[in-house]
Every structure is written in C-alpha cells, then in structure tokens.
N, C-alpha and C positions, 0 to 999 in steps of 0.2 A: 812603575812600568819603565823598563829600560829598553834601549834599542829602538829600531824603526817600528812604529805603530801607525797604521793608516788612520787618517782623520776620522773615517767612518767608524772605526772601532772606539775612538775616544768619544764620539757623539753617542754611540750605542751605550757606552758605560754610563754617561750622564742620563740618558733616557731610561735605562734599566733601573737606575737609582731613584727614579721618580723626581728628579730635580726640577723639571718644568711643571709648575702647578697652575698656570693660567691657561686660558683657551688657546687653541692653535692659532687663531687669528691674531690675538694679542701677542702671542709669542713671535709670530712671523714679523709683525710690524715693529715691535720693540727691539727684536734682535737686529734688524737692519739698521735702525736708528743708532743703537748702541755701537755696532761695529763701525759705522761711518764716523762716529765721534772718536772712538778709540783708535782707529786707523789714522785719523788726522793727528791725534795726540802723539802717537808713536812716531810718525814721520816728522813732526815738528821737533821731537826729541832726538832726531838723528838716526832713527831706526829705518832700515830699508826693507822693502818687499814684505810687509806685514801680511800674514795669512790667517784667517780665522779657521781654527781646527775644529772647534765645537762650541756650543753655547747652550745654556739653560736659563729659563726665565721664571722667576718666582715673585709673587707678591708677598711682602713681609707681614701683611695683616691677614684678616680672616676672609676678606672678600676676594675670591680668586676669579670670579667671572666678570666683575666690573671694577678692577682695582684702579686707584689713582696714583699708586707708587709701585714700581717694579724694580727688582735687581736682576740685571742681566749678567750672569757669570760667563765669562769667555775664557776659552783656552786658545792660545794663539802661538804662532811662530813668526820669527823675523830675523833679519841680520842686524846685530847690534852695531853701535857706532864704531866699534873696533874691527868690524868685518867678520865677526864670528856668528854662525848660524845657531840660533837657540830655538827650542820648541817646547811645547807644553808649559807655556807661561800662563799665569792666571791673572785676570783683572776683573773687577766688577764695575759695571756702569749702572748707576741709579738714575732712573727716569721718573719724571712726575707728569701727570696728565692735568693740564689746565686748559679750560675752555675748549676741550676736544682735541688738544694738540699735545703730543709727548715731547718733552724737552729734557736735556741732560742736566741732572742736578750735580752729580760728581762722578769722577772716575778714580777708582782705587786699585 
C-alpha cells in the first residue's frame, strides 16, 4: 500500500484477514498494554509522536479463549530521530499472563 491510507483502513485489513484470534476482551486489554510498552520504547529510542495505526492480537497456541501468551502485532507511525515522519511500521509485543496479570515478555 502506498500513499495516504487512513488508520481505519489498515485496521480493517487486519480484521478482514482474521489476524485477531482471541476474545474481544483479551484483545482490548492486551492491545492497550502492548501499545503502552511499545510507545515508551519508541520514545526512549528518540522517536517522537508515536501513533498506533492498527493492531491484531493472536495466541500462538491452541487456547484462544484463555491464553497465557499472546502476540500483539502493531502497525504504527512516528517521527524518527532524524525528524522524518514514517508510517506503517510493524512491531510485535509478546505478553505473558502470570498470576492474572499481563506483562511484556519482549518487543520485536
């Protein structure tokens, strides 16, 4: 995809592809946690004005209703340390559920 594409269209593409495989409640919670972590990571690396464009949440195992591990695939935009606006960047945040609390395992 080239040119200006609304964030809603990027999200619709992920949704139509069936990339979110967990329940809506798990997706909402883990998406928020993942974006908070990624946003902080980007800003610590010198990126400015990070914006989440779209996200999908999938459990890598067979348990999609009560997973203990999820991968949150994010599509984001930001201004890089050189001052150039970039968009449609992809990162994955792996979260693990321990004692009822989601925590960040890694960001790639």
